[in-house]
N, C-alpha and C positions, 0 to 999 in steps of 0.2 A: 504493500500499499504506499502510495506517495501522495498524501492529502495536500490540498491547496492551503495557502496561507490563511490563517483565521485570526489569531491574536498577534501576529507579527506581519510586518510589511514585506515587500519583495526584497528589501535589503537586509532583512533579519532583525529589524528594530521593533521592539515592542510597541504596539499601538497604544497611544497615551490614554490614561483613564478618562480624560476630558472628552476625547473623541468617542470612546465607548459610551459614555453617559449621553452624548448627543445622539448617537445611533439608537439608544434605548428610548429616548424621548421621541425621536422621529419615527420609531417603529409603529407607533399608533396605539390608541387605547383599546382597540378590539382585542389584540393579542395580549397586551399587558393586563387588562382587566380579567380576561379569561384565565390567564395563567395565575394571577393573584388568587382567583377563586379556587382553582384546583389545588394550589399549594395549601391553602387553608382547609379545604374540605377533604383532602386525601390524607390528612395527618393520621387518622385512625380509620381503617377500613372495617366495615361490618360484614358479618359472615353471609348475609343474604345478597350482597352485591349491589345494594341500593346506591351507595356512594360511588361505586365503580361505574354504574350506568350514568349517573348524573355527571360525573367528571369527564367520562369519555365522550358523552354526547356534546358537552360544552366545547371540548377541544376539537373534536371532529368538525363541528359546526364552525368554529372559529377559523379553522384551516380550510373551510369550504369543501370538505370531503363528503358532505351529505347531499351535494347537488347532483352527483352522478357516481357510478361505480358501486362497489359492494355495500356501501352504507347509505345508498340513495333510498332504498325501500326496506321496510321491515327493520328499521334501525334498532329499536328496543329488543326485538327478538334476536337479532344477530349479536348484539352486545351481551344479552343474557347467555347465549351460547358460548361466547368468549369467556364469560365469567365461570360457567360450568367447566370449561376446559382448563383455566389457569387460576381460578380464584383462590384455591388452597395455596398455591405457590406464592401468590401476591400477598396474602395475609401473613404467610410465614416471613417474607421479606419485610413487610410493614412492621411487624412485631419486633423483628431483629433490629431495625433502625431505632425504634423507640427504646428498647431495652439496652442498647449499646451505651447510652449515656453520651454519645458523640453529638456534635452539632448536626442537625438534620440538613441545614443549608449547605454544609461543607462535608457531608458524610463521605463522599467518594475519596476526598483527599485525606480525611482523618483516619480512615481504615488503614491497617497495615497492609503491606503488599500481598501477603498470602490470603488474607480475608477478602481483599479487593479482587484478586484474581478469581477466587472461588465465586464471588458474587457476580462478576461479569460473565463467567461461564454459565451461571444459573440464568442470567438474563437472556443469553443466547438460546438456551434450552427452551425457555418460555416463549421466546420469539418464534421458534420453529413450530411450537404447538399451535400458535395463533395463525400461522400462514394459511392453512386451508380455509380459514374463516375471513381472512382479510384480503385474499387474492381477488382481483377483478380481471375482466377481459383485457383491459388496457392499462392496468395499474399494478405495480409491484405490491405483493402482500407485505413486503418489508416496510413500506411507507405507513400503511394503516397500523401495523403491529407496533412500530416505534412510537407513533402518536398515541395509541391506546396505552402503552406502558408508561409513556411520559405523563399522561393525565393522572395516573395514580401513584407513580414513582418519580415525581418531578425532581427529587433530590439525586436521582441515579441516571435516568434514561434521557437521551436526546431525541427529540422528534425530527425525523429526517425525511425530506421529500425526494422525488425521483432525481431531480437535478443534482442534489447533494450526493446521493448514492453514486451517481454516474461520474460527476465531474469535480466534486470537492473531496470526498473521502475515497472514492475509487475502490470500493470493496462491497461485498454482499454479506459481510460478517459484522453484526452490530458490536461484537466484542472488540474488533479492531477499532471501530469508531470510538468506543468508550475509552479504550486504552490511549488512543491519540488525544482525546479530549483531556484526560487526566494529565498526561505529559505536557500538553500545550498550556494548560492552566498553571501547572507547577512552574514551568519555565517563565511564563508571563508574570506571575506573582513574585518570583525571585528577582526578576529584572526591574519591576516597578515598586516593590514594597507595598503594594495594595492587594486587597482581597477582592476577587472578581464579583463575588455575590453581594458586595456592599455598594455597588455602583448605581443601582436604580434609585433616583431621588425620591420616587413615589413609594418605595418600599413594597412594591408588588412583586417584582422579580427578585426573589431573595435566595433562590437556590443556584448552584453553579450551572447546571444544564440550562436553566431558564435564561440566564444572561448569555451563556455561550451560544445558545441558539440564535440570538440576535446577530451575533458576529458570523456564525456559520451561514446564515441566510444571506448576509452581505457578501460572503465569499463566493457565491455562485457566479459562474460566468454569464 
């Protein structure tokens, strides 16, 4: 994988915090409000999947994925099927985040390497379980799966569109993407002395992936 530049410019210089703040502000309230809601509402998942359906519906709608494709019709039924497929896995991860005592917003960076590798492998397994339910005739199942997982694990997963899979991250393995995101954020924070999750002035985008996504979207050709 040779991903495109996201937190660094073409010369290898860290993009300044002020520029990232400007991009967050310019990204628009639709995304920022939706993500703020799912960060708040996914803090503790219920066993019946009610919060899962609420959060995934909000994010899929925000990314305009309910206008066509696999989520265009029978959305609630399809999402309930997704919950039946991976709900137990998601609750397990959700509880482990809460019990860890680590900062939820910085969870991926605060985990030790072994635990992070294990978690990322688990996310890839869950993603593959979702693919039969998120695949459309003209859309990659990976897109829907990543957005569904982001909606309930916004401290861990990055929502990735077709363009990003093909031209930014250049992989079909979400594990590779998350590994790159972690490394990129670590390098950026070491260079700037700032924490990426602190940059949204409105305090809606408080998790690392939620801020990183703004920059990853901007990195698309």
